[in-house]
C-alpha positions as CSV (number, residue, x, y, z in Angstrom):
1,M,21.3,-3.3,-12.9
2,K,21.4,0.5,-12.9
3,K,18.2,0.8,-14.9
4,L,16.6,-1.7,-12.6
5,Y,17.4,0.6,-9.6
6,I,16.2,3.6,-11.4
7,G,13.0,1.8,-12.2
8,I,12.3,0.7,-8.7
9,L,13.1,4.1,-7.4
10,G,10.7,5.7,-9.9
11,S,7.9,3.3,-9.0
12,F,8.4,4.0,-5.4
13,L,8.3,7.8,-5.9
14,I,5.1,7.6,-8.0
15,F,3.5,5.2,-5.5
16,N,4.2,7.4,-2.6
17,T,3.0,10.5,-4.5
18,V,-0.2,8.8,-5.5
19,S,-0.7,7.5,-2.0
20,Y,0.0,11.0,-0.5
21,S,-2.4,12.6,-2.9
22,S,-5.1,9.9,-2.0
23,L,-4.6,10.4,1.6
24,S,-4.8,14.2,1.3
25,D,-8.1,13.8,-0.7
26,V,-9.4,11.6,2.1
27,I,-8.5,14.1,4.9
28,N,-9.9,17.0,2.9
29,K,-13.2,15.2,2.5
30,I,-13.4,14.2,6.1
31,D,-12.4,17.9,7.2
32,N,-15.2,19.3,4.8
33,A,-17.7,17.1,6.2
34,V,-16.9,17.7,9.8
35,N,-16.0,21.5,9.3
36,P,-17.8,22.4,6.0
37,K,-16.7,25.7,4.3
38,L,-19.6,28.2,4.3
39,R,-20.4,29.8,1.0
40,F,-21.9,32.5,3.0
41,D,-19.3,34.7,4.6
42,V,-20.3,35.1,8.3
43,G,-17.7,37.7,9.1
44,K,-18.2,39.8,6.1
45,A,-21.9,40.0,6.7
46,S,-21.5,41.3,10.2
47,G,-22.2,45.0,10.9
48,V,-25.2,47.4,10.4
49,W,-27.8,46.6,7.8
50,Y,-30.7,48.9,6.7
51,L,-34.1,47.3,6.2
52,L,-35.2,48.5,2.8
53,Y,-38.4,46.3,2.1
54,D,-40.5,43.9,3.9
55,N,-44.1,42.8,4.3
56,D,-44.3,42.7,8.0
57,I,-47.5,44.5,9.4
58,K,-45.5,45.2,12.6
59,T,-43.3,47.5,10.8
60,K,-46.1,49.5,9.1
61,N,-45.7,52.6,11.4
62,L,-42.0,52.3,12.0
63,E,-39.0,54.2,10.5
64,N,-35.2,54.1,10.4
65,I,-35.2,50.2,10.9
66,T,-31.7,48.8,11.3
67,I,-30.3,45.4,12.0
68,D,-26.9,45.0,13.6
69,L,-25.3,41.6,13.2
70,A,-22.3,41.1,15.6
71,Q,-20.5,38.1,14.7
72,E,-20.3,35.2,17.4
73,G,-18.6,32.2,16.0
74,E,-20.7,31.1,13.0
75,G,-23.6,33.3,14.2
76,Y,-24.6,36.6,15.4
77,S,-25.9,38.8,18.2
78,Y,-28.9,40.0,16.1
79,I,-30.0,43.5,17.3
80,T,-33.1,45.2,15.7
81,K,-33.7,49.1,16.2
82,S,-36.6,51.0,15.0
83,Y,-38.2,54.5,15.5
84,N,-41.8,55.0,16.1
85,P,-42.6,58.6,15.0
86,K,-46.1,58.6,16.6
87,R,-44.9,57.8,20.0
88,N,-41.5,59.4,19.5
89,V,-39.6,56.2,21.0
90,W,-37.0,54.0,19.7
91,I,-37.6,50.2,19.8
92,K,-34.8,47.7,20.4
93,E,-34.9,44.0,20.4
94,E,-32.1,41.6,20.6
95,K,-31.9,37.8,19.4
96,R,-29.6,35.2,18.6
97,A,-28.9,33.9,15.0
98,W,-26.7,31.6,13.1
99,I,-25.8,30.4,9.7
100,Q,-26.3,26.6,8.5
101,E,-25.9,25.4,5.0
102,D,-26.6,22.5,2.9
103,K,-25.8,21.7,-0.7
104,K,-28.5,24.0,-2.0
105,S,-29.6,26.4,0.5
106,V,-28.3,28.8,3.4
107,Y,-30.3,29.0,6.4
108,F,-30.5,31.9,9.0
109,Y,-31.7,30.3,12.3
110,V,-33.0,32.7,15.0
111,R,-33.5,32.1,18.6
112,R,-35.3,34.6,21.0
113,N,-35.5,34.0,24.7
114,G,-36.8,30.5,24.6
115,P,-35.7,27.1,23.2
116,I,-37.7,27.4,20.0
117,N,-35.5,27.8,16.9
118,Y,-36.7,29.4,13.5
119,K,-35.4,28.0,10.4
120,N,-35.4,30.9,7.8
121,E,-33.8,30.9,4.4
122,I,-31.5,33.4,2.8
123,L,-32.9,33.9,-0.6
124,Y,-30.1,36.3,-1.9
125,F,-26.7,37.6,-1.0
126,D,-23.9,39.0,-3.1
127,D,-20.1,38.5,-2.8
128,D,-19.5,42.0,-1.4
129,M,-22.2,41.5,1.4
130,K,-24.0,44.6,0.3
131,Y,-27.3,43.0,-0.2
132,L,-29.2,40.3,1.8
133,V,-32.7,38.8,1.4
134,I,-34.1,36.6,4.1
135,Y,-37.3,34.8,4.2
136,F,-38.7,34.3,7.7
137,K,-40.8,31.0,7.3
138,K,-42.8,31.2,10.6
139,E,-44.1,34.7,10.0
140,N,-44.1,34.4,6.1
141,I,-42.1,37.6,5.9
142,I,-39.5,38.6,3.3
143,R,-36.9,41.2,4.5
144,V,-34.6,43.0,1.9
145,L,-31.5,44.4,3.7
146,T,-28.9,46.7,2.3
147,R,-25.7,48.5,3.5
148,S,-26.9,51.6,2.2
149,E,-30.3,53.7,2.8
150,M,-30.4,54.6,-1.0
151,P,-29.1,51.6,-3.1
152,S,-29.5,51.7,-7.0
153,S,-32.9,51.0,-8.4
154,E,-31.2,48.7,-11.0
155,K,-29.7,46.5,-8.4
156,I,-33.0,46.4,-6.3
157,N,-34.9,45.4,-9.6
158,E,-32.3,42.7,-10.1
159,I,-32.8,41.3,-6.6
160,M,-36.5,41.4,-6.9
161,T,-36.4,39.4,-10.1
162,E,-34.2,36.7,-8.5
163,V,-36.3,36.5,-5.6
164,K,-39.4,36.0,-7.8
165,K,-37.6,33.4,-9.9
166,Q,-37.4,31.3,-6.7
167,G,-41.4,31.4,-6.3
168,Y,-41.7,34.2,-3.7
169,N,-44.2,37.0,-4.1
170,V,-42.7,40.5,-3.8
171,S,-45.7,42.5,-4.9
172,R,-46.6,43.2,-1.2
173,L,-43.2,44.4,-0.1
174,K,-43.4,47.9,1.2
175,K,-40.3,50.4,1.4
176,I,-39.3,51.4,4.9
177,S,-38.8,55.3,5.2
178,Y,-35.6,56.8,6.7
179,N,-35.6,60.2,8.3
180,P,-32.1,61.5,8.6
181,A,-33.2,64.2,11.1
182,V,-34.2,61.6,13.6
183,F,-31.4,60.0,15.6
184,D,-31.2,58.0,18.9
185,E,-30.3,60.5,21.5
186,E,-29.3,57.8,24.0
187,E,-26.8,56.1,21.6
188,L,-25.4,59.5,20.8
189,R,-24.9,60.3,24.5
190,K,-23.2,57.1,25.0
191,A,-20.9,57.7,21.9
192,E,-20.0,61.2,23.4
193,E,-19.3,59.8,26.8
194,E,-17.0,57.2,25.4
195,R,-15.2,59.7,23.2
196,E,-14.6,62.0,26.4
197,F,-13.4,59.0,28.5
198,Y,-10.8,58.0,25.8
199,E,-9.6,61.6,25.2
200,R,-9.0,62.0,29.0
201,L,-7.3,58.6,29.2
202,S,-5.0,59.5,26.2
203,R,-4.0,62.8,28.3
204,F,-3.2,60.8,31.2
205,G,-1.1,58.5,29.1
206,E,0.9,61.7,27.8
207,S,1.7,62.9,31.3
208,G,2.5,59.5,32.6
209,T,0.5,59.9,35.7
210,I,-3.2,59.7,36.4
211,N,-5.0,62.3,38.4
212,F,-7.8,60.3,40.0
213,D,-9.7,63.4,41.0
214,E,-10.1,64.1,37.3
215,A,-10.9,60.4,36.3
216,V,-14.1,59.6,34.8
217,E,-16.2,56.5,35.2
218,I,-16.1,54.0,32.1
219,P,-19.6,54.5,30.4
220,K,-22.0,51.6,31.1
221,N,-23.9,49.9,28.2
């Protein structure tokens, strides 16, 4: 009789373990279908990128082109800044972008002011999110982005080889120039105002009182 009880108990435990495991598998499958885990790390890719190469005729006479990806959910506020040396002006453009994946590809959707969405494909990214290559389908443009203005030539050759393997032509990509002597004075002014504001705010905190005659206005973006 004792052996019978042990056998029943063992069967019960095995059945419940298998059932629990099966139930967990089902739940995980449903969760992955509804909330798929992205291979592309949206948060890790946020921040400032340097445009190193592209084949866009509109950037022919531009320098110091950066793309700032500020994370918003599974997407970004997508801000492009560039410098036109002939006109001595900075150009700034803001869009919205978000990531979508299927089993094979990672897509980078972009929306400007209107309702039209552009489905662009990410051709290359590394685990450390230091390199990023995006194919903009509508314009037929390839953009090679890096975290550094001067990445290693070996790494760039590796990336170009990978992009060519996918059937894309990289022979017309041109290198974007960067002039360290040129900087955005407006951005520098805002940064200086913010620094001064927070320095004064910290002094108010130390004294425990605020002298409103000395208070400064919070800088506006």
